[in-house]
C-alpha positions as CSV (number, residue, x, y, z in Angstrom):
1,X,0.5,87.5,59.7
2,X,2.9,89.2,57.3
3,X,2.0,92.6,55.9
4,X,3.5,95.7,54.3
5,X,3.2,99.3,55.3
6,X,4.3,102.1,52.9
7,X,4.8,105.8,53.2
8,X,4.2,107.4,49.8
9,X,6.6,108.8,48.9
10,X,9.0,107.1,51.3
11,X,10.0,103.9,53.0
12,X,8.3,100.5,52.7
13,X,8.5,98.2,55.7
14,X,7.5,94.6,55.8
15,X,6.4,93.4,59.3
16,X,5.0,90.4,61.1
17,X,2.1,91.2,63.4
18,X,-0.6,89.2,65.2
19,X,-3.8,88.5,63.4
20,X,-6.5,91.2,63.6
21,X,-4.0,94.0,64.1
22,X,-5.1,97.5,63.2
23,X,-3.2,100.0,61.1
24,X,-1.8,101.6,64.2
25,X,-0.6,98.2,65.4
26,X,1.2,97.7,62.1
27,X,2.6,101.3,62.2
28,X,4.0,100.6,65.7
29,X,5.6,97.4,64.5
30,X,7.2,99.3,61.6
31,X,8.5,101.9,64.0
32,X,10.5,99.2,65.8
33,X,11.9,98.0,62.5
34,X,12.6,101.5,60.9
35,X,12.6,104.0,63.8
36,X,13.7,107.0,61.6
37,X,10.2,107.1,60.1
38,X,7.3,108.5,62.2
39,X,5.0,105.6,61.2
40,X,2.4,106.1,64.0
41,X,2.3,109.9,63.7
42,X,1.8,109.7,59.9
43,X,-0.9,107.0,60.2
44,X,-2.8,109.3,62.6
45,X,-2.3,112.5,60.5
46,X,-2.2,111.6,56.8
47,X,-4.6,109.9,54.3
48,X,-4.5,106.1,54.8
49,X,-5.6,103.4,52.4
50,X,-5.7,99.7,53.0
51,X,-5.6,97.7,49.8
52,X,-7.2,100.8,48.1
53,X,-9.9,101.4,50.7
54,X,-9.9,104.7,52.5
55,X,-9.5,104.5,56.3
56,X,-10.4,107.2,58.8
57,X,-7.7,108.5,61.1
58,X,-10.1,108.4,64.1
59,X,-12.3,105.7,65.5
60,X,-15.3,107.0,63.5
61,X,-16.0,105.4,60.1
62,X,-18.1,107.9,58.0
63,X,-19.1,105.7,55.1
64,X,-20.9,108.6,53.4
65,X,-17.5,110.4,53.2
66,X,-16.1,107.3,51.6
67,X,-14.3,105.7,54.6
68,X,-14.3,101.9,54.8
69,X,-12.4,101.4,58.0
70,X,-10.5,103.1,60.9
71,X,-6.8,103.1,61.6
72,X,-7.7,102.6,65.3
73,X,-10.3,99.9,65.3
74,X,-10.6,98.0,62.0
75,X,-8.6,94.7,61.9
76,X,-6.4,94.2,58.8
77,X,-6.9,91.0,57.0
78,X,-3.9,88.8,55.9
79,X,-2.5,90.0,52.5
80,X,-3.8,93.6,52.9
81,X,-1.2,96.3,52.5
82,X,-1.3,99.7,54.3
83,X,-0.5,102.9,52.3
84,X,0.1,106.2,54.1
85,X,-0.1,109.0,51.5
86,X,2.3,111.8,52.5
87,X,1.7,113.6,49.3
88,X,-1.3,112.9,47.1
89,X,-0.7,113.0,43.4
90,X,-3.8,111.4,42.1
91,X,-2.9,108.1,43.8
92,X,-5.9,105.9,44.2
93,X,-4.5,103.4,46.7
94,X,-1.5,101.8,45.2
95,X,2.2,102.6,45.1
96,X,5.0,102.2,42.7
97,X,7.9,100.3,44.3
98,X,11.6,101.0,43.7
99,X,14.8,100.0,45.4
100,X,17.5,102.5,46.2
101,X,20.8,101.0,47.3
102,X,18.9,97.9,48.4
103,X,16.2,99.7,50.4
104,X,12.5,99.4,49.3
105,X,10.6,102.7,48.7
106,X,7.1,103.6,47.6
107,X,6.2,106.3,45.1
108,X,2.9,107.8,44.1
109,X,3.8,108.3,40.5
110,X,6.9,108.0,38.3
111,X,9.3,110.8,39.1
112,X,12.8,112.0,38.3
113,X,15.4,109.8,40.1
114,X,17.3,112.8,41.4
115,X,14.1,114.2,43.0
116,X,13.2,110.8,44.4
117,X,16.7,110.3,46.0
118,X,16.5,113.8,47.6
119,X,12.9,113.2,48.8
120,X,13.0,109.8,50.3
121,X,16.6,109.2,51.3
122,X,19.2,111.0,53.4
123,X,21.9,110.7,50.7
124,X,23.7,114.1,50.4
125,X,23.3,115.3,46.8
126,X,26.9,116.7,46.7
127,X,28.3,113.2,47.4
128,X,26.6,111.5,44.4
129,X,29.1,110.4,41.9
130,X,26.8,108.6,39.5
131,X,23.3,106.9,39.4
132,X,22.7,103.5,38.0
133,X,19.2,102.3,37.1
134,X,18.8,98.6,36.5
135,X,22.5,98.5,35.9
136,X,22.8,101.4,33.4
137,X,24.1,104.8,34.3
138,X,21.4,107.5,34.0
139,X,21.0,111.3,34.4
140,X,19.2,112.5,37.5
141,X,16.2,113.5,35.3
142,X,15.6,109.9,34.3
143,X,12.1,108.7,35.5
144,X,11.9,106.1,38.1
145,X,9.1,103.6,37.4
146,X,7.7,100.6,39.1
147,X,10.3,97.9,40.0
148,X,13.4,100.0,39.2
149,X,16.6,99.0,40.9
150,X,18.5,102.2,41.6
151,X,22.1,102.3,42.8
152,X,23.7,105.5,44.0
153,X,27.5,105.6,43.9
154,X,29.0,108.1,46.3
155,X,32.2,110.0,46.1
156,X,34.8,109.5,48.8
157,X,34.6,112.0,51.6
158,X,37.4,114.6,51.1
159,X,40.2,114.4,53.6
160,X,40.2,117.2,56.1
161,X,42.8,119.9,55.2
162,X,45.3,120.5,57.9
163,X,46.1,124.1,58.8
164,X,49.7,125.2,58.9
165,X,49.6,125.0,62.7
166,X,48.4,121.4,62.6
167,X,50.8,120.3,59.8
168,X,53.8,118.3,60.9
169,X,56.8,120.6,61.1
170,X,60.0,119.6,59.4
171,X,63.1,119.5,61.7
172,X,66.4,120.4,60.1
173,X,69.6,119.9,62.0
174,X,73.0,121.3,60.7
175,X,76.1,120.9,62.7
176,X,74.1,119.7,65.7
177,X,71.8,122.8,65.7
178,X,68.2,123.1,64.8
179,X,67.6,125.4,61.8
180,X,64.3,126.8,60.6
181,X,63.5,125.3,57.2
182,X,62.4,128.7,55.9
183,X,65.9,130.0,56.4
184,X,67.5,127.4,54.2
185,X,68.4,127.7,50.5
186,X,69.5,124.6,48.7
187,X,71.8,125.2,45.7
188,X,73.5,122.7,43.4
189,X,76.9,123.5,42.0
190,X,78.1,122.8,38.5
191,X,80.1,119.8,39.8
192,X,76.9,118.3,41.2
193,X,77.6,119.0,44.8
194,X,74.7,120.3,47.1
195,X,75.4,123.6,48.8
196,X,73.2,124.5,51.7
197,X,73.0,128.2,52.7
198,X,71.5,129.1,56.1
199,X,70.1,132.7,56.2
200,X,70.5,134.2,59.6
């Protein structure tokens, strides 16, 4: 079956898993697709909701406490989505979806695009040249809402500056002898002739 697992705020991963897979099975499949996210660890440690229903992080399902399933034992039905709430901001089991440079992310609530980029991506802030949202350039305080397409345009990396020792040295030869360029003065006479003076 096809399903979706989402860290809020963070990455969204769509995976194909066998029928009757648990949340931990889905998290393990997501870890193979997007290994930079600790899917399994987060599913064991953070609040998990499946299509809005609260799931226990253990094998015990305490219905009095509001749990309706377990990340370890409850099979997920086709069409159900898994939400791992990294930060809870009044989210009741759904996520806003946005795309940043073509990658799908989930958010708990609308937030400033600059904060979202810093929180869910590894894009260096000092490399950001401009931010486009749905094709329009915006300030980093613009709110990201559900379905936004965000494009972050980066500055080119600056070329490394060579030290004097690494810089290529100029070789000057006068009358068959090497001369240090620092010892040379170039003068131009009134007649337009070039006069080279070597200071020794």
